[in-house]
C-alpha positions as CSV (number, residue, x, y, z in Angstrom):
1,M,0.0,0.0,0.0
2,T,1.4,3.4,-1.0
3,E,-1.2,5.4,0.7
4,A,-2.2,5.8,4.3
5,K,-6.0,6.2,4.4
6,E,-6.1,7.3,8.0
7,A,-4.3,9.9,10.0
8,I,-4.0,11.3,13.5
9,L,-3.2,15.0,14.1
10,L,-1.9,15.9,17.5
11,V,-3.5,19.4,18.2
12,G,-3.8,19.4,22.0
13,G,-0.9,21.6,23.0
14,K,-1.4,24.9,24.8
15,G,1.0,26.9,22.6
16,T,2.5,28.6,25.6
17,R,5.4,30.0,23.7
18,L,3.1,31.6,21.2
19,R,1.1,33.7,23.7
20,P,-0.6,36.1,23.4
21,L,-1.6,34.6,20.0
22,T,-2.9,31.5,21.8
23,V,-4.8,33.1,24.7
24,H,-8.2,32.7,22.8
25,T,-7.1,30.5,20.0
26,P,-5.4,27.0,20.0
27,K,-2.1,27.1,18.1
28,P,-3.2,25.0,15.1
29,M,-6.1,27.5,14.6
30,V,-4.0,30.6,14.5
31,P,-4.2,32.0,10.9
32,A,-1.2,31.4,8.6
33,A,-1.5,32.6,5.0
34,G,-5.1,33.5,5.5
35,V,-6.5,30.3,7.0
36,P,-6.1,28.4,10.3
37,F,-2.7,26.7,10.2
38,L,-4.3,23.3,10.6
39,T,-6.1,23.8,7.2
40,H,-2.7,23.5,5.5
41,Q,-1.9,20.2,7.2
42,L,-5.4,18.8,6.5
43,A,-5.2,19.8,2.8
44,R,-1.7,18.3,2.4
45,A,-2.9,15.0,4.0
46,R,-5.9,14.9,1.7
47,A,-3.6,15.5,-1.3
48,A,-1.5,12.5,-0.3
49,G,-4.5,10.2,-0.3
50,V,-5.7,10.4,3.4
51,E,-9.5,10.1,3.7
52,H,-10.1,9.8,7.5
53,I,-8.5,12.1,10.1
54,V,-8.9,12.0,13.8
55,L,-8.0,15.2,15.7
56,A,-6.5,14.6,19.1
57,T,-7.7,17.8,20.9
58,S,-7.3,19.2,24.4
59,Y,-6.7,22.9,24.9
60,L,-9.7,25.0,23.7
61,A,-11.0,21.8,22.1
62,E,-14.4,23.4,21.4
63,V,-12.9,25.6,18.7
64,F,-12.1,22.9,16.1
65,E,-15.3,21.2,15.2
66,P,-17.4,24.4,14.6
67,Y,-14.8,25.4,12.0
68,F,-14.0,22.1,10.2
69,G,-17.2,20.2,10.9
70,D,-17.2,16.7,9.5
71,G,-14.4,17.7,7.1
72,S,-16.5,17.2,3.9
73,S,-15.6,20.7,2.6
74,L,-12.0,19.5,2.4
75,G,-12.9,16.1,1.0
76,L,-12.2,14.4,4.4
77,H,-14.0,12.6,7.1
78,I,-12.8,14.3,10.4
79,E,-13.6,13.1,13.9
80,Y,-12.6,14.6,17.2
81,V,-11.4,13.1,20.4
82,T,-10.8,15.4,23.4
83,E,-8.4,14.6,26.3
84,Q,-9.9,15.4,29.7
85,E,-6.3,15.5,31.1
86,P,-3.2,16.1,29.0
87,L,-1.8,12.7,27.9
88,G,1.3,13.7,26.0
89,T,2.0,12.8,22.4
90,G,2.0,9.0,22.9
91,G,-1.0,9.1,25.2
92,A,-2.9,11.2,22.7
93,I,-2.2,8.7,19.9
94,R,-3.4,5.8,22.1
95,N,-6.5,7.7,23.2
96,V,-7.8,8.1,19.7
97,A,-7.1,4.5,18.6
98,P,-10.8,3.4,19.0
99,K,-11.7,5.8,16.2
100,L,-9.4,4.1,13.7
101,S,-10.7,1.4,11.3
102,S,-7.4,0.4,9.7
103,G,-6.4,-3.3,9.8
104,P,-3.5,-4.3,12.2
105,D,-0.8,-4.2,9.5
106,E,-2.1,-1.1,7.7
107,P,-0.2,2.3,7.9
108,V,-1.6,5.2,9.9
109,L,-0.1,8.7,9.4
110,I,0.5,10.7,12.6
111,F,1.8,14.2,12.7
112,N,2.2,17.1,15.1
113,G,-0.1,20.1,14.7
114,D,2.6,22.7,14.8
115,I,5.0,21.7,12.0
116,L,5.1,23.3,8.6
117,T,6.8,20.9,6.2
118,G,7.2,20.1,2.5
119,L,7.4,16.4,3.4
120,D,6.4,14.0,0.5
121,I,3.9,12.0,2.5
122,R,3.4,9.4,-0.2
123,A,7.2,8.8,-0.2
124,L,7.2,8.3,3.6
125,V,4.4,5.7,3.2
126,T,6.3,3.9,0.4
127,S,9.5,3.9,2.5
128,H,7.5,2.4,5.4
129,T,6.0,-0.3,3.2
130,V,9.2,-1.3,1.4
131,S,11.2,-1.4,4.6
132,G,8.6,-3.5,6.5
133,A,9.0,-1.2,9.5
134,D,6.8,-1.1,12.5
135,V,7.2,2.7,12.7
136,S,8.7,5.1,10.2
137,L,9.8,8.6,11.1
138,H,10.3,11.7,8.9
139,L,13.7,13.0,9.7
140,T,15.2,16.3,8.7
141,R,18.7,17.7,8.8
142,V,19.5,20.9,10.6
143,E,22.6,23.1,10.6
144,D,22.7,23.3,14.4
145,P,21.3,20.2,16.1
146,R,22.2,21.3,19.6
147,A,18.6,22.3,20.3
148,F,17.1,19.0,19.3
149,G,17.2,15.3,20.1
150,L,19.2,13.4,17.6
151,V,18.1,10.3,15.5
152,P,21.0,8.5,14.0
153,T,20.4,5.8,11.4
154,D,22.4,3.0,9.7
155,A,23.3,2.8,6.0
156,T,19.8,1.4,5.3
157,G,17.9,4.1,7.1
158,R,17.1,2.0,10.1
159,V,17.0,4.0,13.4
160,T,19.8,3.0,15.8
161,A,19.2,5.3,18.7
162,F,17.2,8.2,20.1
163,L,19.7,10.7,21.7
164,E,19.0,13.6,24.0
165,K,20.0,17.1,23.1
166,P,23.8,17.1,22.7
167,Q,25.7,18.9,25.4
168,T,29.2,18.7,23.9
169,P,30.5,18.7,20.3
170,E,31.5,15.1,20.7
171,E,27.8,14.2,21.3
172,I,26.8,15.6,17.9
173,V,26.9,12.3,16.1
174,T,24.4,13.2,13.4
175,D,22.5,16.3,12.1
176,Q,19.3,14.3,11.8
177,I,16.3,15.1,14.0
178,N,12.8,13.9,14.5
179,A,10.6,16.1,12.2
180,G,7.3,15.3,13.8
181,A,5.6,13.0,11.2
182,Y,5.3,9.3,11.5
183,I,3.8,6.2,9.9
184,F,2.7,3.6,12.5
185,R,1.7,0.0,11.8
186,R,-1.8,0.1,13.2
187,S,-1.1,-2.7,15.7
188,V,1.8,-0.8,17.2
189,I,-0.5,1.9,18.4
190,D,-2.3,-0.6,20.6
191,T,0.9,-1.3,22.5
192,I,1.1,2.2,23.9
193,P,-0.2,2.3,27.5
194,S,-3.7,3.8,27.8
195,G,-5.1,6.2,30.4
196,R,-1.8,7.9,31.4
197,P,0.6,10.4,30.0
198,V,3.1,9.0,27.5
199,S,5.7,10.8,25.5
200,V,6.1,9.1,22.1
201,E,9.6,10.7,21.8
202,R,10.9,9.8,25.2
203,E,9.1,6.6,26.0
204,T,7.4,5.0,23.0
205,F,10.2,5.2,20.4
206,P,13.1,4.2,22.8
207,G,10.9,1.4,24.2
208,L,10.1,0.0,20.8
209,L,13.8,0.2,19.8
210,A,14.9,-1.6,23.0
211,S,12.3,-4.3,22.3
212,G,13.8,-5.0,18.8
213,A,11.1,-3.3,16.8
214,H,12.0,-2.0,13.4
215,L,12.0,1.8,13.3
216,Q,12.9,3.3,9.9
217,G,14.0,6.9,9.2
218,M,13.4,8.8,6.0
219,V,15.3,12.0,5.5
220,D,13.4,14.8,3.7
221,S,14.7,18.3,4.1
222,T,12.8,20.1,1.4
223,Y,11.2,22.5,3.9
224,W,10.7,22.2,7.6
225,L,9.8,24.7,10.3
226,D,8.7,24.3,13.9
227,L,6.1,27.0,14.5
228,G,6.5,27.0,18.2
229,T,7.5,30.7,18.5
230,P,5.9,33.9,17.2
231,A,8.9,34.7,15.0
232,A,8.7,31.2,13.4
233,F,4.9,31.4,13.0
234,V,5.2,34.8,11.2
235,R,8.0,33.4,9.0
236,G,6.0,30.3,8.2
237,S,2.9,32.3,7.1
238,A,5.1,34.5,4.9
239,D,6.8,31.4,3.4
240,L,3.4,29.9,2.5
241,V,2.4,33.2,0.7
242,L,5.7,33.4,-1.1
243,G,5.4,29.7,-2.2
244,R,8.5,28.6,-0.3
245,A,6.4,26.2,1.8
246,P,3.9,24.1,-0.3
247,S,0.2,24.1,0.5
248,P,-2.9,23.6,-1.6
249,A,-4.8,25.6,1.0
250,V,-3.3,29.0,0.4
251,P,-6.4,31.1,-0.7
252,G,-5.0,32.6,-3.8
253,R,-1.9,32.6,-6.0
254,C,1.5,32.7,-4.3
255,G,3.2,36.1,-4.4
256,D,4.6,39.0,-2.4
257,R,1.4,39.6,-0.5
258,L,-2.0,38.1,0.3
259,V,-4.9,40.5,0.9
260,L,-8.2,38.7,1.8
261,P,-11.6,39.9,0.6
262,T,-13.1,42.8,2.5
263,A,-9.7,44.1,3.6
264,S,-8.9,47.7,2.7
265,V,-5.4,48.8,1.7
266,A,-4.6,52.4,0.8
267,P,-3.2,52.8,-2.7
268,D,0.1,54.1,-1.5
269,A,0.6,51.5,1.2
270,K,3.3,49.0,0.6
271,L,3.0,45.3,1.3
272,T,5.9,43.0,0.8
273,G,7.7,39.8,1.9
274,G,4.7,37.5,2.1
275,T,2.6,39.9,4.1
276,V,-1.0,38.8,4.9
277,V,-3.9,41.2,5.5
278,G,-6.9,39.5,7.0
279,A,-10.6,40.0,6.2
280,G,-11.9,43.4,7.3
281,A,-8.5,44.7,8.2
282,V,-7.5,48.3,7.2
283,I,-4.0,49.4,6.1
284,G,-3.7,53.2,6.1
285,A,-2.0,55.6,3.7
286,G,1.8,55.4,3.5
287,A,2.0,52.4,5.8
288,R,4.7,49.8,5.1
289,V,4.2,46.2,6.0
290,D,6.9,43.6,5.3
291,G,6.9,39.9,6.1
292,S,4.1,40.3,8.6
293,T,0.6,39.1,9.4
294,V,-2.3,41.5,10.1
295,L,-5.3,39.5,11.3
296,E,-9.0,40.2,10.6
297,N,-10.5,43.6,11.5
298,A,-7.2,45.0,12.6
299,T,-6.2,48.6,11.7
300,V,-2.8,49.9,10.7
301,E,-2.9,53.7,10.7
302,P,-1.1,55.9,8.2
303,N,2.7,55.8,7.9
304,A,3.1,52.9,10.4
305,V,6.0,50.6,9.6
306,I,5.6,46.9,10.4
307,T,8.3,44.2,9.9
308,D,8.3,40.5,10.8
309,S,5.4,41.1,13.2
310,L,2.0,39.8,13.9
311,V,-1.0,42.1,14.6
312,G,-3.9,40.3,16.3
313,A,-7.5,40.4,15.3
314,G,-9.2,43.7,16.0
315,A,-5.9,45.4,17.2
316,V,-5.1,49.0,16.3
317,I,-1.6,50.2,15.4
318,G,-1.2,53.9,15.6
319,A,0.1,56.3,13.0
320,R,3.9,56.3,12.6
321,T,4.4,53.5,15.0
322,V,7.2,51.0,14.2
323,L,6.9,47.3,14.9
324,A,9.9,45.0,14.3
325,G,9.6,41.4,15.5
326,A,6.6,42.3,17.7
327,V,3.5,40.4,18.6
328,I,0.3,42.4,19.3
329,G,-2.5,40.5,20.9
330,D,-6.2,40.5,19.8
331,G,-7.9,43.8,20.5
332,A,-4.8,45.6,21.7
333,R,-4.4,49.3,21.0
334,V,-0.9,50.6,20.3
335,G,-0.9,54.4,20.2
336,A,0.9,56.6,17.6
337,D,4.6,57.1,17.5
338,N,5.7,54.0,19.5
339,E,8.7,51.8,18.6
340,L,8.2,48.1,19.6
341,R,11.1,45.8,18.7
342,D,12.9,42.5,19.3
343,G,10.2,40.1,20.3
344,I,8.1,42.4,22.5
345,R,4.6,41.1,23.1
346,I,1.5,43.3,23.9
347,W,-1.2,41.3,25.6
348,C,-4.8,41.0,24.3
349,G,-6.9,44.0,25.0
350,S,-4.0,46.1,26.3
351,T,-3.7,49.8,25.5
352,L,-0.3,51.5,25.0
353,P,-0.6,55.4,24.9
354,D,1.0,57.5,22.2
355,A,4.8,57.7,22.2
356,S,5.1,55.5,25.3
357,V,7.9,53.2,24.1
358,R,10.8,54.6,22.1
359,F,14.3,53.2,21.2
360,S,15.5,56.6,20.2
361,S,15.6,60.1,21.7
362,D,13.7,61.7,18.9
363,Q,10.6,63.6,19.9
């Protein structure tokens, strides 16, 4: 079989590192390139032949089903399973197992809900089938692996170990890391303990390896980005618009900007670098927005300059204000003539008076 007909998406995380974006919205539902990020994952799974997807939800679980329904609009059958207590990645996989209908030897696709990737899903399934593996992992290569657990493989691609983050140069034995997408033989899912938290990365995979199971790695480094931080999320959205990250769900042609219907952009405003302007948002005269996301019903007043930033739904950015690497929460109001830089976060509903924050002595 070269297709996995069923998939599990792990979408239960709280997205703590993304706050304030995730105060009212679960991370997979934060808009990227004009639609909730999860839409891109669902569309790519469908394009690879997946028909039935189970969403393993937890944090703000009530948000998902009203938006996606039964999945028919995407050509999918979507079901939802909510954890009452967080179960970790392995526990979440085991918790949704009763919803699966695959036979014991059939492949089930599993992937994390916060990874933007160009993975060839069909190639991963083919690799899994040809190798006869119990579990196959998508691996990617990174320039600096010190922030990641390492996954070395032998000459045939078989996984030989799961190593913690390297502490010394001598411990960097490979640049391959777990990229967050897997193919499980259906019967393997039932071996995960039920009813308690389990980490698939720290418990399930090392345990399977120790028991002699066959874990296969497939390296695909075409595009991979962990959207765990605001800076990464903004970059991922821009890359989707620019066409660097492939997705059939981008609402429009790839280009330098994406302006959704009902948004208003002044004729002399400049939008570049994969900027997204959400529905009902307003971009004022002379404003410059580069590589940023302006969510629905937000307002950017005249001559504001926004770079690599995210402006939350209904937020207001005052005239001549400069944002560089900033995150503005939903409904926040940033007055005129402010300078907000270097990862600063303004919480949802907050108000910052005119000229309150400056990085220069200019009046």
